[in-house]
TORTORBA-838895 format. One record per residue (C-alpha): x, y, z. Coordinates in steps of 0.2 Angstrom, whole numbers, padded with zeros to 4 digits. Each point is the difference from the previous one (the first is absolute). Layout:
<sites>
x_y_z
X_Y_Z .
...
</sites>
This chain:
<sites>
x_y_z
0425_-0129_0286 .
-0006_0008_0016 .
0001_-0010_0016 .
-0016_0004_0010 .
0008_-0005_0017 .
0015_0012_-0004 .
-0012_0014_-0005 .
-0010_-0002_0016 .
0016_-0001_0011 .
0007_0016_-0008 .
-0017_0009_0002 .
-0001_-0005_0018 .
0018_0006_0003 .
-0003_0017_-0007 .
-0015_0002_0010 .
0009_-0005_0016 .
0014_0012_-0004 .
-0012_0014_-0002 .
-0010_-0004_0016 .
0013_-0002_0013 .
-0006_-0007_0017 .
0006_-0006_0016 .
-0010_-0016_-0004 .
0015_-0005_-0012 .
0008_-0007_0016 .
-0015_-0012_0003 .
0000_-0005_-0019 .
0018_-0004_0000 .
-0001_-0011_0015 .
-0015_-0009_-0008 .
0010_-0002_-0016 .
0016_-0006_0009 .
-0011_-0013_0009 .
-0007_-0006_-0017 .
0017_-0001_-0008 .
0006_-0011_0015 .
-0014_-0012_-0004 .
0004_0001_-0019 .
0019_-0004_0004 .
-0005_-0015_0010 .
-0011_-0007_-0014 .
0014_0002_-0012 .
0012_-0009_0012 .
-0013_-0014_0001 .
-0001_-0001_-0019 .
0019_-0001_-0002 .
0000_-0014_0013 .
-0014_-0010_-0009 .
-0012_0002_0014 .
-0013_0010_-0010 .
-0004_0001_-0018 .
0000_0017_-0008 .
-0019_-0001_-0003 .
-0003_-0002_0019 .
0013_0013_0004 .
-0009_0013_-0011 .
-0016_-0004_0008 .
0006_0003_0017 .
0009_0016_-0005 .
-0017_0006_-0007 .
-0008_-0004_0016 .
0014_0010_0009 .
-0003_0014_-0012 .
-0018_0000_0002 .
0002_0001_0019 .
0012_0015_-0002 .
-0013_0008_-0011 .
-0014_-0003_0013 .
0010_0006_0015 .
0007_0016_-0008 .
-0016_0006_-0008 .
-0009_-0002_0016 .
0014_0009_0010 .
0001_0014_-0012 .
-0019_0003_-0002 .
-0001_0013_0014 .
0019_0003_0003 .
0005_0016_0008 .
0017_0004_0008 .
-0010_0013_0011 .
-0007_-0007_0016 .
-0018_-0003_0000 .
-0002_0012_0015 .
0000_0015_-0012 .
-0015_-0006_-0010 .
-0009_-0006_0016 .
0001_0016_0009 .
-0006_0010_-0015 .
-0015_-0011_-0002 .
-0004_0001_0019 .
0003_0019_0000 .
-0011_0003_-0016 .
-0014_-0011_0008 .
0001_0009_0016 .
-0001_0017_-0009 .
-0016_-0005_-0010 .
-0008_-0007_0015 .
0003_0016_0010 .
-0006_0010_-0015 .
-0017_-0009_0000 .
-0002_0003_0019 .
0005_0018_0001 .
-0005_0009_0016 .
-0009_0016_0001 .
0017_0009_0002 .
0007_-0009_-0015 .
-0015_0004_-0011 .
0002_0018_0006 .
0018_0001_-0005 .
-0003_-0007_-0017 .
-0014_0013_-0002 .
0011_0014_0005 .
0013_-0006_-0012 .
-0012_0000_-0015 .
-0006_0017_0005 .
0017_0007_0001 .
0004_-0007_-0017 .
-0016_0008_-0007 .
0005_0017_0008 .
0017_0000_-0007 .
-0007_-0003_-0018 .
-0012_0014_0003 .
0014_0012_0005 .
0011_-0006_-0014 .
-0012_0007_-0013 .
-0001_0017_0009 .
0019_0003_0003 .
0006_-0005_-0017 .
0004_0018_-0005 .
0009_0003_0016 .
0011_-0015_-0002 .
0004_0004_-0019 .
0005_0017_0005 .
0013_-0006_0012 .
0007_-0014_-0012 .
-0002_0006_-0018 .
0015_0008_-0008 .
0000_0010_-0016 .
0013_-0007_-0012 .
0014_0012_-0005 .
-0003_-0004_-0018 .
-0018_0005_0001 .
-0016_-0010_0001 .
-0013_-0005_0013 .
0005_-0002_0018 .
0003_-0018_0006 .
0006_-0008_0016 .
0018_-0007_0000 .
0007_-0014_0010 .
0010_0011_0012 .
-0015_0012_0003 .
-0012_-0015_0004 .
0013_-0009_0012 .
0003_0017_0009 .
-0019_0003_0002 .
-0002_-0018_0006 .
0013_0003_0013 .
-0008_0016_0006 .
-0017_-0009_0000 .
0007_-0014_0011 .
0008_0012_0012 .
-0017_0010_0002 .
-0010_-0016_0001 .
-0012_0006_-0014 .
-0007_-0017_-0006 .
-0009_0007_-0015 .
0016_0008_-0006 .
0009_-0016_0002 .
-0013_-0010_-0009 .
0000_0012_-0015 .
0019_0000_-0001 .
0000_-0019_0000 .
-0011_-0001_-0014 .
0010_0013_-0010 .
0016_-0009_0004 .
-0007_-0017_-0006 .
-0004_0008_-0016 .
0018_0005_-0002 .
0007_-0018_0003 .
-0001_-0004_-0019 .
0009_0017_-0005 .
0016_-0003_0010 .
0014_-0013_-0002 .
0013_0004_0014 .
0000_-0012_0014 .
0002_0013_0013 .
-0015_0009_-0007 .
-0011_-0016_0000 .
0005_-0004_0018 .
-0005_0018_0005 .
-0017_-0003_-0008 .
-0002_-0017_0007 .
0004_0007_0018 .
-0012_0015_-0002 .
-0014_-0010_-0007 .
0001_-0014_0012 .
-0016_-0004_0010 .
0001_-0011_0015 .
-0016_-0009_-0005 .
0005_-0003_-0019 .
0012_-0012_-0007 .
0014_0008_-0011 .
0011_-0014_-0007 .
0014_0012_-0004 .
0001_0006_0017 .
0000_-0018_0007 .
0015_-0003_-0011 .
0009_0015_0006 .
-0002_-0006_0018 .
0006_-0018_-0004 .
0015_0006_-0009 .
0005_0012_0014 .
-0003_-0013_0014 .
0009_-0014_-0008 .
0014_-0006_0011 .
-0004_0011_0014 .
0003_-0005_0018 .
-0014_-0009_0009 .
-0002_0015_0012 .
-0003_0012_-0014 .
-0013_-0012_-0008 .
-0009_-0002_0016 .
-0001_0019_0002 .
-0007_0001_-0018 .
-0013_-0013_0004 .
-0005_0010_0016 .
-0002_0016_-0010 .
-0009_-0008_-0014 .
-0013_-0008_0011 .
-0002_0016_0011 .
-0003_0011_-0015 .
-0010_-0013_-0009 .
0009_0003_-0016 .
-0005_-0013_-0012 .
0016_0001_-0011 .
0011_-0001_0015 .
-0010_-0015_0007 .
0001_-0009_-0017 .
0019_0003_-0001 .
0003_-0007_0018 .
-0010_-0016_-0004 .
0010_-0002_-0017 .
0016_0002_0009 .
-0005_-0012_0014 .
-0005_-0013_-0013 .
0018_0001_-0008 .
0008_-0002_0017 .
0011_-0016_0000 .
-0003_-0003_0019 .
-0019_0004_-0002 .
-0010_0000_0016 .
0016_-0003_0010 .
0004_0019_-0002 .
-0009_0011_0013 .
-0004_0014_-0013 .
-0008_-0014_-0011 .
-0011_-0006_0015 .
-0005_0018_0003 .
-0006_0001_-0019 .
-0011_-0016_0002 .
-0007_0006_0017 .
-0005_0017_-0006 .
-0008_-0006_-0017 .
-0017_0003_0008 .
0004_0018_0002 .
0005_0003_-0019 .
-0012_0011_-0010 .
-0013_-0008_-0010 .
0009_0004_-0017 .
0016_-0008_0007 .
-0009_-0016_0005 .
-0009_-0002_-0016 .
0015_0003_-0011 .
0011_-0012_0011 .
-0013_-0014_-0002 .
0001_0002_-0019 .
0019_0001_0000 .
0002_-0015_0011 .
-0011_-0010_-0011 .
0010_0005_-0015 .
0016_-0003_0008 .
-0004_-0017_0006 .
-0007_-0005_-0017 .
0016_0006_-0008 .
0011_-0010_0013 .
-0011_-0016_-0003 .
0002_0002_-0019 .
0019_0002_0002 .
0001_-0015_0011 .
-0010_-0010_-0013 .
0012_0005_-0014 .
0014_-0007_0011 .
-0010_-0016_0003 .
-0004_-0002_-0019 .
0018_0001_-0004 .
0005_-0013_0012 .
-0014_-0011_-0006 .
0005_0002_-0018 .
0018_-0004_0004 .
-0005_-0016_0009 .
-0012_-0005_-0014 .
0014_0002_-0012 .
0011_-0012_0009 .
-0013_-0013_0002 .
0005_-0009_-0016 .
0017_-0004_0007 .
0008_0004_-0017 .
0017_-0008_-0003 .
-0003_-0014_0012 .
0003_-0018_-0007 .
-0004_-0016_0009 .
0016_-0011_0004 .
0005_-0013_-0013 .
0000_-0019_0005 .
0019_0001_0001 .
-0001_0015_0012 .
-0013_-0008_0011 .
0011_-0016_0001 .
0015_0011_0005 .
-0011_0009_0012 .
-0005_-0016_0008 .
0018_-0006_0002 .
0004_0016_0009 .
-0015_-0001_0011 .
0004_-0019_0004 .
0017_0006_0008 .
0000_0002_0018 .
0001_0017_0007 .
0016_0006_0007 .
0002_-0001_0018 .
0002_0017_0010 .
0017_0006_-0002 .
0005_-0012_-0013 .
0009_0007_-0015 .
-0009_-0004_-0016 .
0010_0009_-0013 .
0010_-0016_-0005 .
-0012_-0013_0006 .
-0008_-0006_-0015 .
-0011_-0012_0010 .
-0009_0014_0009 .
-0012_0013_-0006 .
0009_0016_-0004 .
0010_-0004_-0016 .
-0001_0010_-0015 .
-0016_-0005_-0009 .
0005_0003_-0018 .
0016_-0011_0002 .
-0008_-0014_0012 .
-0002_-0014_-0013 .
0018_0002_-0005 .
0008_0002_0017 .
-0010_-0013_0009 .
0008_-0018_-0003 .
-0017_-0008_0006 .
-0009_0009_-0013 .
0012_-0006_-0013 .
-0003_-0018_0005 .
</sites>
């Protein structure tokens, strides 16, 4: 027959193992405190000071207190300092407020940006034949000409060197279509690098940045942050924030403080993505903490019944009373052979103490 308490404990244990969290230390401290109370209750029952019923009631109260405290502490738990979320919210609000009150110069910049994008789209339509003529290659086995990865990457580099924005945009679109047709890691990285847009988020490129910068010295990370902000590269900015969030010393590091200080200069796409990522990360961290809390609660509630504990018999209470009636040994007084002082072997006391034998 299934034991509901055992099933609940096993389920909570599996969940806690899957969702590891620094909150486990807090849960362990709370559980140790509960067990100290439970052990004291057991001692009182063995001494005859409490009945098992009363001890179980008090153990239940201690377990309920543990439940209340741990669930409250884990509800919004995150090992990451609150400064990261606060600065994101502050920067996002400031950006929205600035957007609502754009100056004439700001409005003109936005207008020029839109006009430039429209002009690029128009030129893309008229220069398609030119671009295809420089990138399409006829297969050796016959067939219609088609671009290759090598020809597109080479043409993209030429367009970058010449500053031809229309050619760069056309090549980016062609390379993005190639992503599902290649499998080599080097080829995928080359495509990601070529198709990167400072104002657009590319999760793959963010991952590349993070992997490359893991464990780097603080000076290199600080330089990376400066370049990301200066170039307004959304992917590099997001990578710098993620790395800063993972830093053990947090805002104590100079480069981490620089990330927080320059959040207001991050591109719109970076700020919007980071708000989402931070919310999801904190939600996951709180869920992991709650899993640790539920496991500690299940363990405490499984121990509330004080299984195996039996109240002392009348004979045991009588013997305990005899022991307690003896005077306490004076400081420095040896008690190993003194049967009239406390400290003799409990199990043999009624046999060794001549007073107890009458």
